[in-house]
C-alpha positions in Angstrom: 105.7 -20.3 20.5 103.0 -22.9 21.5 101.6 -22.5 25.1 99.7 -25.4 26.6 98.0 -25.4 29.9 96.4 -28.5 31.6 95.3 -29.4 34.9 96.1 -32.7 37.0 93.3 -33.3 39.7 91.8 -29.9 39.4 89.7 -28.1 36.8 91.4 -25.3 34.8 88.8 -22.7 34.3 89.1 -20.5 31.1 90.1 -17.5 33.5 92.9 -19.5 34.8 94.0 -20.6 31.6 93.9 -17.1 30.1 95.9 -15.6 32.9 98.5 -18.7 32.7 98.9 -17.8 28.8 99.2 -14.2 29.5 102.0 -14.7 32.3 104.2 -17.1 30.4 103.7 -15.2 27.1 104.7 -12.1 28.9 107.7 -14.1 30.4 109.0 -15.3 27.2 108.0 -12.7 24.5 111.7 -11.4 24.5 113.0 -14.8 24.0 110.4 -15.8 21.1 113.1 -16.8 18.4 114.6 -19.4 21.0 111.2 -20.8 22.4 109.5 -23.6 20.5 106.7 -24.6 23.2 105.7 -24.0 26.9 103.8 -26.8 28.6 102.3 -25.9 31.8 100.8 -28.2 34.4 98.5 -27.2 37.4 98.1 -29.7 39.9 96.6 -30.1 43.4 97.2 -33.3 45.5 94.4 -35.0 47.1 95.2 -34.4 50.5 96.6 -30.8 50.2 95.4 -27.6 49.3 98.4 -26.4 47.8 98.5 -25.7 44.0 101.6 -26.8 42.2 102.6 -25.1 38.9 105.1 -26.9 36.6 106.4 -25.8 33.6 108.4 -27.3 30.7 110.0 -24.9 28.0 111.3 -26.4 24.7 114.2 -24.5 23.2 115.2 -24.1 19.6 117.4 -25.5 18.4 117.6 -28.1 21.3 117.5 -28.0 25.1 114.6 -27.6 27.7 114.0 -25.6 30.9 111.9 -26.9 33.7 110.7 -25.0 36.4 107.8 -25.3 39.5 106.6 -23.7 42.1 103.7 -24.2 44.9 101.4 -22.0 46.5 98.1 -21.8 48.3 96.6 -20.2 45.3 96.9 -20.9 41.5 97.6 -17.2 40.6 100.5 -17.1 43.2 102.0 -20.5 41.9 101.8 -19.3 38.4 103.4 -15.9 39.0 106.4 -17.4 40.7 106.7 -20.0 38.1 106.6 -17.4 35.3 109.1 -15.3 37.0 111.6 -18.2 37.4 111.0 -19.3 34.0 111.8 -15.7 32.8 115.1 -15.4 34.6 116.2 -19.0 33.3 115.2 -17.7 29.9 117.5 -14.7 30.4 120.3 -16.8 31.6 120.1 -19.3 28.8 119.8 -16.4 26.0 123.1 -14.8 27.7 124.9 -18.1 26.9 123.7 -18.2 23.2 126.5 -16.9 21.0 
């Protein structure tokens, strides 16, 4: 499972990158056999202080899950998105025979 973290209009510090990797690994670890890659983008709009966390999870053998959330702080946006991604993975795993 590959986890990629990038920033759009903001700097992603090593602490933030580590926290994002930890949260998404924790959310997806139970479903590792079906997860190929997790791509996370943290973004901030120029006119707004809100942070948006968007994630795209590539699944094996095919398919993807896309989830996003916004919050005033990066960690809050990451937490909400990781929780939503975990729920989506759970739903998807229940459908796999």
